[in-house]
Predicted model as a PDB file, atoms N, CA, C, CB and O in Angstrom, pLDDT in the B-factor column:
MODEL        1                                                                  
ATOM      1  N   MET A   1      -9.284  27.191  -3.334  1.00 80.00           N  
ATOM      2  CA  MET A   1      -7.873  27.462  -3.492  1.00 80.00           C  
ATOM      3  C   MET A   1      -7.208  26.247  -4.135  1.00 80.00           C  
ATOM      4  CB  MET A   1      -7.218  27.807  -2.130  1.00 80.00           C  
ATOM      5  O   MET A   1      -7.492  25.110  -3.757  1.00 80.00           O  
ATOM      6  N   ARG A   2      -6.331  26.483  -5.098  1.00 94.00           N  
ATOM      7  CA  ARG A   2      -5.615  25.381  -5.757  1.00 94.00           C  
ATOM      8  C   ARG A   2      -4.407  24.998  -4.915  1.00 94.00           C  
ATOM      9  CB  ARG A   2      -5.175  25.777  -7.203  1.00 94.00           C  
ATOM     10  O   ARG A   2      -3.604  25.846  -4.524  1.00 94.00           O  
ATOM     11  N   VAL A   3      -4.296  23.702  -4.645  1.00 97.00           N  
ATOM     12  CA  VAL A   3      -3.226  23.185  -3.798  1.00 97.00           C  
ATOM     13  C   VAL A   3      -2.675  21.906  -4.423  1.00 97.00           C  
ATOM     14  CB  VAL A   3      -3.737  22.921  -2.348  1.00 97.00           C  
ATOM     15  O   VAL A   3      -3.426  21.090  -4.957  1.00 97.00           O  
ATOM     16  N   LEU A   4      -1.356  21.740  -4.349  1.00 98.00           N  
ATOM     17  CA  LEU A   4      -0.725  20.495  -4.758  1.00 98.00           C  
ATOM     18  C   LEU A   4      -0.170  19.820  -3.512  1.00 98.00           C  
ATOM     19  CB  LEU A   4       0.399  20.743  -5.819  1.00 98.00           C  
ATOM     20  O   LEU A   4       0.648  20.401  -2.798  1.00 98.00           O  
ATOM     21  N   TYR A   5      -0.604  18.618  -3.255  1.00 98.00           N  
ATOM     22  CA  TYR A   5      -0.054  17.802  -2.174  1.00 98.00           C  
ATOM     23  C   TYR A   5       0.999  16.911  -2.812  1.00 98.00           C  
ATOM     24  CB  TYR A   5      -1.176  16.953  -1.430  1.00 98.00           C  
ATOM     25  O   TYR A   5       0.668  16.001  -3.572  1.00 98.00           O  
ATOM     26  N   TRP A   6       2.256  17.167  -2.508  1.00 96.00           N  
ATOM     27  CA  TRP A   6       3.383  16.510  -3.164  1.00 96.00           C  
ATOM     28  C   TRP A   6       4.072  15.587  -2.172  1.00 96.00           C  
ATOM     29  CB  TRP A   6       4.383  17.551  -3.731  1.00 96.00           C  
ATOM     30  O   TRP A   6       4.711  16.035  -1.220  1.00 96.00           O  
ATOM     31  N   GLU A   7       3.933  14.318  -2.410  1.00 95.00           N  
ATOM     32  CA  GLU A   7       4.488  13.287  -1.519  1.00 95.00           C  
ATOM     33  C   GLU A   7       5.764  12.723  -2.132  1.00 95.00           C  
ATOM     34  CB  GLU A   7       3.452  12.146  -1.265  1.00 95.00           C  
ATOM     35  O   GLU A   7       5.785  12.315  -3.293  1.00 95.00           O  
ATOM     36  N   LEU A   8       6.815  12.709  -1.339  1.00 93.00           N  
ATOM     37  CA  LEU A   8       8.111  12.212  -1.816  1.00 93.00           C  
ATOM     38  C   LEU A   8       8.556  11.019  -0.977  1.00 93.00           C  
ATOM     39  CB  LEU A   8       9.181  13.333  -1.767  1.00 93.00           C  
ATOM     40  O   LEU A   8       8.926  11.176   0.187  1.00 93.00           O  
ATOM     41  N   GLY A   9       8.520   9.847  -1.559  1.00 89.00           N  
ATOM     42  CA  GLY A   9       9.099   8.669  -0.935  1.00 89.00           C  
ATOM     43  C   GLY A   9       8.393   8.104   0.278  1.00 89.00           C  
ATOM     44  O   GLY A   9       9.029   7.438   1.094  1.00 89.00           O  
ATOM     45  N   VAL A  10       7.107   8.343   0.425  1.00 88.00           N  
ATOM     46  CA  VAL A  10       6.374   7.773   1.562  1.00 88.00           C  
ATOM     47  C   VAL A  10       5.975   6.349   1.195  1.00 88.00           C  
ATOM     48  CB  VAL A  10       5.108   8.641   1.931  1.00 88.00           C  
ATOM     49  O   VAL A  10       5.237   6.134   0.234  1.00 88.00           O  
ATOM     50  N   GLY A  11       6.453   5.402   1.944  1.00 83.00           N  
ATOM     51  CA  GLY A  11       6.161   4.003   1.669  1.00 83.00           C  
ATOM     52  C   GLY A  11       4.920   3.514   2.377  1.00 83.00           C  
ATOM     53  O   GLY A  11       4.137   4.304   2.904  1.00 83.00           O  
ATOM     54  N   GLY A  12       4.747   2.217   2.387  1.00 84.00           N  
ATOM     55  CA  GLY A  12       3.574   1.609   2.991  1.00 84.00           C  
ATOM     56  C   GLY A  12       3.672   1.380   4.488  1.00 84.00           C  
ATOM     57  O   GLY A  12       2.705   0.926   5.100  1.00 84.00           O  
ATOM     58  N   ASN A  13       4.815   1.681   5.096  1.00 87.00           N  
ATOM     59  CA  ASN A  13       4.970   1.435   6.529  1.00 87.00           C  
ATOM     60  C   ASN A  13       4.160   2.382   7.394  1.00 87.00           C  
ATOM     61  CB  ASN A  13       6.411   1.539   6.904  1.00 87.00           C  
ATOM     62  O   ASN A  13       3.598   1.962   8.406  1.00 87.00           O  
ATOM     63  N   THR A  14       4.089   3.643   7.022  1.00 84.00           N  
ATOM     64  CA  THR A  14       3.401   4.643   7.848  1.00 84.00           C  
ATOM     65  C   THR A  14       2.480   5.528   7.016  1.00 84.00           C  
ATOM     66  CB  THR A  14       4.419   5.510   8.585  1.00 84.00           C  
ATOM     67  O   THR A  14       2.637   6.749   7.042  1.00 84.00           O  
ATOM     68  N   PRO A  15       1.538   4.969   6.288  1.00 90.00           N  
ATOM     69  CA  PRO A  15       0.694   5.790   5.413  1.00 90.00           C  
ATOM     70  C   PRO A  15      -0.229   6.742   6.162  1.00 90.00           C  
ATOM     71  CB  PRO A  15      -0.131   4.903   4.539  1.00 90.00           C  
ATOM     72  O   PRO A  15      -0.674   7.734   5.585  1.00 90.00           O  
ATOM     73  N   VAL A  16      -0.528   6.473   7.425  1.00 92.00           N  
ATOM     74  CA  VAL A  16      -1.451   7.333   8.164  1.00 92.00           C  
ATOM     75  C   VAL A  16      -0.836   8.689   8.511  1.00 92.00           C  
ATOM     76  CB  VAL A  16      -1.897   6.636   9.434  1.00 92.00           C  
ATOM     77  O   VAL A  16      -1.557   9.613   8.887  1.00 92.00           O  
ATOM     78  N   ILE A  17       0.473   8.818   8.390  1.00 93.00           N  
ATOM     79  CA  ILE A  17       1.127  10.084   8.734  1.00 93.00           C  
ATOM     80  C   ILE A  17       1.079  11.068   7.569  1.00 93.00           C  
ATOM     81  CB  ILE A  17       2.581   9.837   9.148  1.00 93.00           C  
ATOM     82  O   ILE A  17       0.846  12.256   7.791  1.00 93.00           O  
ATOM     83  N   VAL A  18       1.288  10.617   6.350  1.00 94.00           N  
ATOM     84  CA  VAL A  18       1.303  11.527   5.195  1.00 94.00           C  
ATOM     85  C   VAL A  18       0.303  11.101   4.118  1.00 94.00           C  
ATOM     86  CB  VAL A  18       2.710  11.592   4.594  1.00 94.00           C  
ATOM     87  O   VAL A  18      -0.557  11.889   3.724  1.00 94.00           O  
ATOM     88  N   LYS A  19       0.412   9.883   3.653  1.00 95.00           N  
ATOM     89  CA  LYS A  19      -0.346   9.433   2.477  1.00 95.00           C  
ATOM     90  C   LYS A  19      -1.859   9.578   2.655  1.00 95.00           C  
ATOM     91  CB  LYS A  19      -0.013   7.984   2.175  1.00 95.00           C  
ATOM     92  O   LYS A  19      -2.504  10.232   1.836  1.00 95.00           O  
ATOM     93  N   TYR A  20      -2.427   9.001   3.679  1.00 96.00           N  
ATOM     94  CA  TYR A  20      -3.883   9.047   3.863  1.00 96.00           C  
ATOM     95  C   TYR A  20      -4.389  10.465   4.108  1.00 96.00           C  
ATOM     96  CB  TYR A  20      -4.291   8.152   5.024  1.00 96.00           C  
ATOM     97  O   TYR A  20      -5.406  10.844   3.528  1.00 96.00           O  
ATOM     98  N   PRO A  21      -3.720  11.269   4.945  1.00 97.00           N  
ATOM     99  CA  PRO A  21      -4.177  12.656   5.102  1.00 97.00           C  
ATOM    100  C   PRO A  21      -4.136  13.447   3.790  1.00 97.00           C  
ATOM    101  CB  PRO A  21      -3.326  13.360   6.144  1.00 97.00           C  
ATOM    102  O   PRO A  21      -5.025  14.259   3.532  1.00 97.00           O  
ATOM    103  N   PHE A  22      -3.121  13.221   2.968  1.00 97.00           N  
ATOM    104  CA  PHE A  22      -3.045  13.888   1.667  1.00 97.00           C  
ATOM    105  C   PHE A  22      -4.215  13.455   0.792  1.00 97.00           C  
ATOM    106  CB  PHE A  22      -1.702  13.574   0.966  1.00 97.00           C  
ATOM    107  O   PHE A  22      -4.878  14.298   0.188  1.00 97.00           O  
ATOM    108  N   TRP A  23      -4.476  12.155   0.718  1.00 97.00           N  
ATOM    109  CA  TRP A  23      -5.586  11.660  -0.088  1.00 97.00           C  
ATOM    110  C   TRP A  23      -6.911  12.259   0.378  1.00 97.00           C  
ATOM    111  CB  TRP A  23      -5.648  10.130  -0.028  1.00 97.00           C  
ATOM    112  O   TRP A  23      -7.734  12.665  -0.442  1.00 97.00           O  
ATOM    113  N   ASN A  24      -7.115  12.314   1.681  1.00 98.00           N  
ATOM    114  CA  ASN A  24      -8.352  12.877   2.233  1.00 98.00           C  
ATOM    115  C   ASN A  24      -8.478  14.358   1.905  1.00 98.00           C  
ATOM    116  CB  ASN A  24      -8.403  12.674   3.749  1.00 98.00           C  
ATOM    117  O   ASN A  24      -9.561  14.826   1.553  1.00 98.00           O  
ATOM    118  N   ALA A  25      -7.382  15.096   2.019  1.00 98.00           N  
ATOM    119  CA  ALA A  25      -7.413  16.534   1.743  1.00 98.00           C  
ATOM    120  C   ALA A  25      -7.711  16.794   0.267  1.00 98.00           C  
ATOM    121  CB  ALA A  25      -6.075  17.191   2.140  1.00 98.00           C  
ATOM    122  O   ALA A  25      -8.478  17.700  -0.059  1.00 98.00           O  
ATOM    123  N   VAL A  26      -7.120  16.018  -0.612  1.00 98.00           N  
ATOM    124  CA  VAL A  26      -7.378  16.183  -2.049  1.00 98.00           C  
ATOM    125  C   VAL A  26      -8.822  15.803  -2.361  1.00 98.00           C  
ATOM    126  CB  VAL A  26      -6.397  15.319  -2.892  1.00 98.00           C  
ATOM    127  O   VAL A  26      -9.483  16.475  -3.153  1.00 98.00           O  
ATOM    128  N   GLY A  27      -9.305  14.750  -1.753  1.00 98.00           N  
ATOM    129  CA  GLY A  27     -10.691  14.337  -1.971  1.00 98.00           C  
ATOM    130  C   GLY A  27     -11.695  15.379  -1.512  1.00 98.00           C  
ATOM    131  O   GLY A  27     -12.770  15.507  -2.099  1.00 98.00           O  
ATOM    132  N   ALA A  28     -11.356  16.122  -0.471  1.00 97.00           N  
ATOM    133  CA  ALA A  28     -12.257  17.128   0.084  1.00 97.00           C  
ATOM    134  C   ALA A  28     -12.196  18.465  -0.657  1.00 97.00           C  
ATOM    135  CB  ALA A  28     -11.935  17.346   1.538  1.00 97.00           C  
ATOM    136  O   ALA A  28     -13.089  19.298  -0.503  1.00 97.00           O  
ATOM    137  N   ASN A  29     -11.156  18.676  -1.456  1.00 97.00           N  
ATOM    138  CA  ASN A  29     -10.973  19.936  -2.166  1.00 97.00           C  
ATOM    139  C   ASN A  29     -10.899  19.660  -3.664  1.00 97.00           C  
ATOM    140  CB  ASN A  29      -9.695  20.673  -1.676  1.00 97.00           C  
ATOM    141  O   ASN A  29      -9.897  19.137  -4.151  1.00 97.00           O  
ATOM    142  N   GLY A  30     -11.935  20.004  -4.382  1.00 96.00           N  
ATOM    143  CA  GLY A  30     -11.993  19.753  -5.811  1.00 96.00           C  
ATOM    144  C   GLY A  30     -10.945  20.503  -6.617  1.00 96.00           C  
ATOM    145  O   GLY A  30     -10.731  20.192  -7.788  1.00 96.00           O  
ATOM    146  N   SER A  31     -10.291  21.483  -6.010  1.00 97.00           N  
ATOM    147  CA  SER A  31      -9.239  22.245  -6.689  1.00 97.00           C  
ATOM    148  C   SER A  31      -7.846  21.753  -6.332  1.00 97.00           C  
ATOM    149  CB  SER A  31      -9.358  23.713  -6.348  1.00 97.00           C  
ATOM    150  O   SER A  31      -6.853  22.348  -6.749  1.00 97.00           O  
ATOM    151  N   ALA A  32      -7.765  20.690  -5.577  1.00 98.00           N  
ATOM    152  CA  ALA A  32      -6.466  20.160  -5.142  1.00 98.00           C  
ATOM    153  C   ALA A  32      -6.046  19.003  -6.037  1.00 98.00           C  
ATOM    154  CB  ALA A  32      -6.525  19.701  -3.665  1.00 98.00           C  
ATOM    155  O   ALA A  32      -6.870  18.338  -6.664  1.00 98.00           O  
ATOM    156  N   ALA A  33      -4.722  18.784  -6.074  1.00 98.00           N  
ATOM    157  CA  ALA A  33      -4.159  17.657  -6.824  1.00 98.00           C  
ATOM    158  C   ALA A  33      -3.141  16.957  -5.929  1.00 98.00           C  
ATOM    159  CB  ALA A  33      -3.494  18.134  -8.173  1.00 98.00           C  
ATOM    160  O   ALA A  33      -2.628  17.534  -4.970  1.00 98.00           O  
ATOM    161  N   TYR A  34      -2.866  15.714  -6.261  1.00 98.00           N  
ATOM    162  CA  TYR A  34      -1.941  14.885  -5.500  1.00 98.00           C  
ATOM    163  C   TYR A  34      -0.828  14.414  -6.424  1.00 98.00           C  
ATOM    164  CB  TYR A  34      -2.673  13.676  -4.853  1.00 98.00           C  
ATOM    165  O   TYR A  34      -1.091  13.933  -7.526  1.00 98.00           O  
ATOM    166  N   ALA A  35       0.409  14.553  -5.978  1.00 97.00           N  
ATOM    167  CA  ALA A  35       1.555  14.046  -6.734  1.00 97.00           C  
ATOM    168  C   ALA A  35       2.379  13.150  -5.823  1.00 97.00           C  
ATOM    169  CB  ALA A  35       2.425  15.214  -7.301  1.00 97.00           C  
ATOM    170  O   ALA A  35       2.602  13.469  -4.655  1.00 97.00           O  
ATOM    171  N   CYS A  36       2.826  12.034  -6.366  1.00 96.00           N  
ATOM    172  CA  CYS A  36       3.607  11.070  -5.601  1.00 96.00           C  
ATOM    173  C   CYS A  36       4.818  10.641  -6.423  1.00 96.00           C  
ATOM    174  CB  CYS A  36       2.743   9.839  -5.208  1.00 96.00           C  
ATOM    175  O   CYS A  36       4.695  10.223  -7.575  1.00 96.00           O  
ATOM    176  N   VAL A  37       5.988  10.756  -5.803  1.00 95.00           N  
ATOM    177  CA  VAL A  37       7.225  10.254  -6.406  1.00 95.00           C  
ATOM    178  C   VAL A  37       7.735   9.155  -5.491  1.00 95.00           C  
ATOM    179  CB  VAL A  37       8.305  11.401  -6.601  1.00 95.00           C  
ATOM    180  O   VAL A  37       8.074   9.412  -4.336  1.00 95.00           O  
ATOM    181  N   ASN A  38       7.792   7.933  -6.001  1.00 94.00           N  
ATOM    182  CA  ASN A  38       8.209   6.817  -5.168  1.00 94.00           C  
ATOM    183  C   ASN A  38       8.608   5.645  -6.065  1.00 94.00           C  
ATOM    184  CB  ASN A  38       7.077   6.406  -4.185  1.00 94.00           C  
ATOM    185  O   ASN A  38       7.886   5.292  -6.997  1.00 94.00           O  
ATOM    186  N   LEU A  39       9.730   5.066  -5.783  1.00 94.00           N  
ATOM    187  CA  LEU A  39      10.223   3.932  -6.555  1.00 94.00           C  
ATOM    188  C   LEU A  39       9.451   2.667  -6.168  1.00 94.00           C  
ATOM    189  CB  LEU A  39      11.746   3.736  -6.330  1.00 94.00           C  
ATOM    190  O   LEU A  39       9.627   2.131  -5.074  1.00 94.00           O  
ATOM    191  N   GLY A  40       8.608   2.207  -7.067  1.00 93.00           N  
ATOM    192  CA  GLY A  40       7.869   0.964  -6.849  1.00 93.00           C  
ATOM    193  C   GLY A  40       6.612   1.081  -6.016  1.00 93.00           C  
ATOM    194  O   GLY A  40       5.901   0.089  -5.856  1.00 93.00           O  
ATOM    195  N   GLU A  41       6.308   2.255  -5.475  1.00 92.00           N  
ATOM    196  CA  GLU A  41       5.117   2.391  -4.625  1.00 92.00           C  
ATOM    197  C   GLU A  41       4.297   3.636  -4.933  1.00 92.00           C  
ATOM    198  CB  GLU A  41       5.524   2.414  -3.177  1.00 92.00           C  
ATOM    199  O   GLU A  41       3.573   4.118  -4.061  1.00 92.00           O  
ATOM    200  N   ALA A  42       4.390   4.164  -6.133  1.00 95.00           N  
ATOM    201  CA  ALA A  42       3.589   5.335  -6.496  1.00 95.00           C  
ATOM    202  C   ALA A  42       2.161   4.885  -6.798  1.00 95.00           C  
ATOM    203  CB  ALA A  42       4.207   6.084  -7.723  1.00 95.00           C  
ATOM    204  O   ALA A  42       1.920   4.144  -7.751  1.00 95.00           O  
ATOM    205  N   CYS A  43       1.223   5.343  -5.975  1.00 95.00           N  
ATOM    206  CA  CYS A  43      -0.165   4.936  -6.163  1.00 95.00           C  
ATOM    207  C   CYS A  43      -1.098   6.007  -5.618  1.00 95.00           C  
ATOM    208  CB  CYS A  43      -0.438   3.583  -5.478  1.00 95.00           C  
ATOM    209  O   CYS A  43      -0.691   6.879  -4.850  1.00 95.00           O  
ATOM    210  N   ALA A  44      -2.344   5.924  -6.026  1.00 96.00           N  
ATOM    211  CA  ALA A  44      -3.389   6.821  -5.528  1.00 96.00           C  
ATOM    212  C   ALA A  44      -4.720   6.091  -5.644  1.00 96.00           C  
ATOM    213  CB  ALA A  44      -3.414   8.183  -6.323  1.00 96.00           C  
ATOM    214  O   ALA A  44      -4.864   5.183  -6.464  1.00 96.00           O  
ATOM    215  N   PRO A  45      -5.689   6.480  -4.831  1.00 97.00           N  
ATOM    216  CA  PRO A  45      -7.000   5.841  -4.920  1.00 97.00           C  
ATOM    217  C   PRO A  45      -7.697   6.173  -6.247  1.00 97.00           C  
ATOM    218  CB  PRO A  45      -7.879   6.277  -3.739  1.00 97.00           C  
ATOM    219  O   PRO A  45      -7.447   7.219  -6.845  1.00 97.00           O  
ATOM    220  N   LYS A  46      -8.541   5.300  -6.680  1.00 97.00           N  
ATOM    221  CA  LYS A  46      -9.312   5.492  -7.912  1.00 97.00           C  
ATOM    222  C   LYS A  46     -10.113   6.798  -7.858  1.00 97.00           C  
ATOM    223  CB  LYS A  46     -10.261   4.296  -8.144  1.00 97.00           C  
ATOM    224  O   LYS A  46     -10.317   7.443  -8.887  1.00 97.00           O  
ATOM    225  N   ALA A  47     -10.561   7.184  -6.677  1.00 97.00           N  
ATOM    226  CA  ALA A  47     -11.355   8.406  -6.516  1.00 97.00           C  
ATOM    227  C   ALA A  47     -10.568   9.666  -6.885  1.00 97.00           C  
ATOM    228  CB  ALA A  47     -11.851   8.515  -5.082  1.00 97.00           C  
ATOM    229  O   ALA A  47     -11.164  10.703  -7.177  1.00 97.00           O  
ATOM    230  N   LEU A  48      -9.242   9.586  -6.873  1.00 98.00           N  
ATOM    231  CA  LEU A  48      -8.409  10.748  -7.208  1.00 98.00           C  
ATOM    232  C   LEU A  48      -7.879  10.689  -8.635  1.00 98.00           C  
ATOM    233  CB  LEU A  48      -7.245  10.850  -6.238  1.00 98.00           C  
ATOM    234  O   LEU A  48      -7.045  11.504  -9.026  1.00 98.00           O  
ATOM    235  N   GLU A  49      -8.364   9.725  -9.409  1.00 96.00           N  
ATOM    236  CA  GLU A  49      -7.934   9.597 -10.799  1.00 96.00           C  
ATOM    237  C   GLU A  49      -8.261  10.894 -11.550  1.00 96.00           C  
ATOM    238  CB  GLU A  49      -8.620   8.369 -11.482  1.00 96.00           C  
ATOM    239  O   GLU A  49      -9.356  11.440 -11.411  1.00 96.00           O  
ATOM    240  N   GLY A  50      -7.326  11.367 -12.325  1.00 97.00           N  
ATOM    241  CA  GLY A  50      -7.502  12.622 -13.040  1.00 97.00           C  
ATOM    242  C   GLY A  50      -6.966  13.813 -12.272  1.00 97.00           C  
ATOM    243  O   GLY A  50      -6.763  14.887 -12.839  1.00 97.00           O  
ATOM    244  N   ARG A  51      -6.736  13.624 -10.973  1.00 98.00           N  
ATOM    245  CA  ARG A  51      -6.149  14.696 -10.154  1.00 98.00           C  
ATOM    246  C   ARG A  51      -4.882  14.200  -9.463  1.00 98.00           C  
ATOM    247  CB  ARG A  51      -7.169  15.205  -9.102  1.00 98.00           C  
ATOM    248  O   ARG A  51      -4.440  14.782  -8.473  1.00 98.00           O  
ATOM    249  N   SER A  52      -4.304  13.127  -9.986  1.00 98.00           N  
ATOM    250  CA  SER A  52      -3.090  12.543  -9.411  1.00 98.00           C  
ATOM    251  C   SER A  52      -1.990  12.465 -10.450  1.00 98.00           C  
ATOM    252  CB  SER A  52      -3.375  11.151  -8.843  1.00 98.00           C  
ATOM    253  O   SER A  52      -2.236  12.187 -11.623  1.00 98.00           O  
ATOM    254  N   ILE A  53      -0.781  12.714 -10.002  1.00 97.00           N  
ATOM    255  CA  ILE A  53       0.411  12.554 -10.827  1.00 97.00           C  
ATOM    256  C   ILE A  53       1.266  11.522 -10.115  1.00 97.00           C  
ATOM    257  CB  ILE A  53       1.189  13.926 -11.043  1.00 97.00           C  
ATOM    258  O   ILE A  53       1.730  11.766  -9.001  1.00 97.00           O  
ATOM    259  N   LEU A  54       1.481  10.379 -10.738  1.00 97.00           N  
ATOM    260  CA  LEU A  54       2.226   9.294 -10.114  1.00 97.00           C  
ATOM    261  C   LEU A  54       3.515   9.049 -10.886  1.00 97.00           C  
ATOM    262  CB  LEU A  54       1.375   8.005 -10.051  1.00 97.00           C  
ATOM    263  O   LEU A  54       3.495   8.751 -12.080  1.00 97.00           O  
ATOM    264  N   VAL A  55       4.633   9.181 -10.184  1.00 95.00           N  
ATOM    265  CA  VAL A  55       5.940   8.996 -10.797  1.00 95.00           C  
ATOM    266  C   VAL A  55       6.631   7.828 -10.110  1.00 95.00           C  
ATOM    267  CB  VAL A  55       6.801  10.293 -10.700  1.00 95.00           C  
ATOM    268  O   VAL A  55       7.024   7.926  -8.947  1.00 95.00           O  
ATOM    269  N   ASP A  56       6.774   6.732 -10.825  1.00 95.00           N  
ATOM    270  CA  ASP A  56       7.441   5.543 -10.292  1.00 95.00           C  
ATOM    271  C   ASP A  56       8.927   5.667 -10.616  1.00 95.00           C  
ATOM    272  CB  ASP A  56       6.830   4.213 -10.891  1.00 95.00           C  
ATOM    273  O   ASP A  56       9.372   5.291 -11.700  1.00 95.00           O  
ATOM    274  N   GLY A  57       9.681   6.197  -9.666  1.00 94.00           N  
ATOM    275  CA  GLY A  57      11.101   6.389  -9.909  1.00 94.00           C  
ATOM    276  C   GLY A  57      11.850   6.780  -8.651  1.00 94.00           C  
ATOM    277  O   GLY A  57      11.259   7.069  -7.611  1.00 94.00           O  
ATOM    278  N   ASP A  58      13.149   6.782  -8.775  1.00 92.00           N  
ATOM    279  CA  ASP A  58      14.036   7.157  -7.680  1.00 92.00           C  
ATOM    280  C   ASP A  58      14.061   8.684  -7.539  1.00 92.00           C  
ATOM    281  CB  ASP A  58      15.469   6.602  -7.917  1.00 92.00           C  
ATOM    282  O   ASP A  58      14.336   9.389  -8.510  1.00 92.00           O  
ATOM    283  N   ILE A  59      13.784   9.183  -6.367  1.00 91.00           N  
ATOM    284  CA  ILE A  59      13.745  10.625  -6.138  1.00 91.00           C  
ATOM    285  C   ILE A  59      15.055  11.289  -6.544  1.00 91.00           C  
ATOM    286  CB  ILE A  59      13.444  10.920  -4.672  1.00 91.00           C  
ATOM    287  O   ILE A  59      15.041  12.376  -7.120  1.00 91.00           O  
ATOM    288  N   ALA A  60      16.180  10.654  -6.253  1.00 88.00           N  
ATOM    289  CA  ALA A  60      17.491  11.234  -6.558  1.00 88.00           C  
ATOM    290  C   ALA A  60      17.681  11.451  -8.064  1.00 88.00           C  
ATOM    291  CB  ALA A  60      18.603  10.330  -6.017  1.00 88.00           C  
ATOM    292  O   ALA A  60      18.353  12.400  -8.468  1.00 88.00           O  
ATOM    293  N   SER A  61      17.107  10.597  -8.881  1.00 88.00           N  
ATOM    294  CA  SER A  61      17.275  10.774 -10.325  1.00 88.00           C  
ATOM    295  C   SER A  61      16.236  11.730 -10.900  1.00 88.00           C  
ATOM    296  CB  SER A  61      17.186   9.428 -11.034  1.00 88.00           C  
ATOM    297  O   SER A  61      16.462  12.324 -11.955  1.00 88.00           O  
ATOM    298  N   ILE A  62      15.117  11.885 -10.230  1.00 85.00           N  
ATOM    299  CA  ILE A  62      14.059  12.764 -10.708  1.00 85.00           C  
ATOM    300  C   ILE A  62      14.290  14.208 -10.256  1.00 85.00           C  
ATOM    301  CB  ILE A  62      12.700  12.268 -10.216  1.00 85.00           C  
ATOM    302  O   ILE A  62      14.048  15.150 -11.010  1.00 85.00           O  
ATOM    303  N   LEU A  63      14.755  14.367  -9.030  1.00 84.00           N  
ATOM    304  CA  LEU A  63      15.036  15.688  -8.469  1.00 84.00           C  
ATOM    305  C   LEU A  63      16.500  15.761  -8.072  1.00 84.00           C  
ATOM    306  CB  LEU A  63      14.121  15.987  -7.250  1.00 84.00           C  
ATOM    307  O   LEU A  63      16.825  15.697  -6.886  1.00 84.00           O  
ATOM    308  N   PRO A  64      17.380  15.893  -9.045  1.00 80.00           N  
ATOM    309  CA  PRO A  64      18.805  15.903  -8.705  1.00 80.00           C  
ATOM    310  C   PRO A  64      19.162  17.108  -7.828  1.00 80.00           C  
ATOM    311  CB  PRO A  64      19.655  15.915  -9.984  1.00 80.00           C  
ATOM    312  O   PRO A  64      18.682  18.221  -8.043  1.00 80.00           O  
ATOM    313  N   MET A  65      20.002  16.859  -6.855  1.00 75.00           N  
ATOM    314  CA  MET A  65      20.453  17.904  -5.940  1.00 75.00           C  
ATOM    315  C   MET A  65      21.671  18.597  -6.554  1.00 75.00           C  
ATOM    316  CB  MET A  65      20.795  17.310  -4.529  1.00 75.00           C  
ATOM    317  O   MET A  65      22.545  17.954  -7.135  1.00 75.00           O  
ATOM    318  N   THR A  66      21.707  19.891  -6.414  1.00 69.00           N  
ATOM    319  CA  THR A  66      22.879  20.644  -6.860  1.00 69.00           C  
ATOM    320  C   THR A  66      23.435  21.418  -5.666  1.00 69.00           C  
ATOM    321  CB  THR A  66      22.521  21.614  -8.044  1.00 69.00           C  
ATOM    322  O   THR A  66      22.704  21.773  -4.741  1.00 69.00           O  
ATOM    323  N   SER A  67      24.697  21.661  -5.707  1.00 61.00           N  
ATOM    324  CA  SER A  67      25.289  22.406  -4.585  1.00 61.00           C  
ATOM    325  C   SER A  67      25.822  23.732  -5.053  1.00 61.00           C  
ATOM    326  CB  SER A  67      26.407  21.602  -3.922  1.00 61.00           C  
ATOM    327  O   SER A  67      26.357  24.499  -4.252  1.00 61.00           O  
TER     328      SER A  67                                                      
ENDMDL                                                                          
END                                                                             
């Protein structure tokens, strides 16, 4: 099954809650991809190269909210 694990703004303080589980899930599923949007901390392991989308930017400017 194709799955996108999309991480928004997860920093280095608590990577075991979101970041590491996402990386592990993508690594275990060859049809999965990982996307990260984070200002100054967008990264992924080398093992996920080619299946990662890293956006170094402010979430508010990348995903503007509308009302």
